[in-house]
N, C-alpha and C positions, 0 to 999 in steps of 0.2 A: 503494500500500499504505499502510496505516495506521500510524504509529510506537507502539510498544509499549515502556512501562517496564519493564525485566527485573529492576532492582535499584536501591535508592537508599538508602544508609546515610551515616550520619554518626557523629562520636566525638570525643571530647576526650583530647587527649595530655598527659601530665603534662611538666613542666619536666625537663629531664635525661634525657630518651628518646633514646638515642643508638644509631644502628644497629640499629633493630630492623625487622622486616618484619611486615606485617599482610596475611592472604591471604583473599580473597572468592572464592567459587566461586559459578558460576551455571549453571545446567543450561539449554542451548538445546534447546527441544523440538520446534522447527520450522525450517524454512529460511527465510532472510530476506534481503535484498538489501544491506543494511550494518547495522553496528553503530557507536554514537556512544558513546563513553566520556569522561565528565568528571570530574576530580578536581580538588579545591579546598581550598587551607587558608588560614588567616589567621596574624597574629602572626609575619611573616616575619623581621623585626629586633626585636632586644631591648627590652622595654619601657622607657620612660623610670626607673621606680622600681627597675629591677635594673641600671641602667648604671654605678652607682658599684660594686656589687658585681664586675660584670665588669671593670670598670678595675681594682681591686685585684687580681683575679686574674690580668690582664695584667702588671701592675707585679711581682707575685710570680714570673710566669715568666720576664719579661725580666730580673730582677734575678740569675738563675744565669748570663746570659751576658754582659750589659752593665750597669755603674754606671747606676742610673736618672738620674743627673744629665746623662748624656750623651744621653738620649733627649729631642728636642726636642717640645714640646706638641703640635705639628701632627702629629707622626709617630705619638704615642700617640692622637690622635683618628681618625686613619686606621686603626689597630689597631682601635678599638672599633667601627668602622663594616664590619669585615670579618664577623665572627660572622653567621651567618643559618640558619634552619631551613629544610630541604629535604625535600620528598616528591615521589619519583620514582616511576615505576611501570613493570612490566614485564605482559605479556599472554601466557598460553600457551593453547591450546586442545588438548585429550585431550593434555596433558604436553608438547607441542611449543611451542617458544618462537615467539610471531607477531611480537614486536619489542618494543621497550622506549624510553622517553622520560627522557632525563636532562638537562632543561633547567633553568635556575634561575628557574622561573616558579612563581608561586602558585595558577594556574589553567592546567590542560593539557587540551586536547581532542583526542580521537584518533576519526580515522573508519577503520573497517576495512571494505574492499569489494574485490571481484576487480579493478577498474581503478584506483581513486584512494585508497589506503591512505595515511595520514599518513606522512611521511618517518620513517624508523626501523622501520618495520612492514612486514611481507610482503604481498603481494597476499592476500586472505582473503576467501572465500565462506562467510558465516555458515550454518551446518547444524547438525543435531541432534549433540550432544556436549556435553562438559565445558569451559567458559571459566574460566579461573582469571586472576584480576588480583592482582598483589602491589604492596603500596605499600611503598616501601623510605623509611624515616623515618630522618633523619639530624639530629642536634643540634638537638632541640626547647629553644629557648631560654626559652620562657614557658609557665607554667602554662595550661591549659584551652586550648591551641592547638586550634582547630576545623576538622576537615576533613569533607570529603564525597566520595562516589563514587557514580556514576549510570551507569547501563548502558540504552541505548535501542537497540532494533532497527527497522528498517523493512523 
């Protein structure tokens, strides 16, 4: 069976986009053997030009709990490497949850099929109906964070 691209979208997210959801809906018009969903984004960590701003925000937050002179520089460096952008996703078919992927990866690839769906997803036979993919966006650290979503069927 020939692979068919069902949807390919991309977008740019602004800095400080926190805890938002972006939903894409695809109508499956014919039965298929399997679906492949790929989601990706860039700018996982803070860009160097914003690191000083993040450091200042960390210092202000820490100052409420501990005197800054008690925070070793190595500890501050570790704190500055913790923040990250994360985009996870959930998949629904006809409003029923098929599964979700909550991994700290900038590229997620999911296969949905009757026998070998990706871990975290139910066995699934692609058939006519409505496929909904929800991107769960958390803590965008940098302006113009680029994301893509593609769905293909066999």
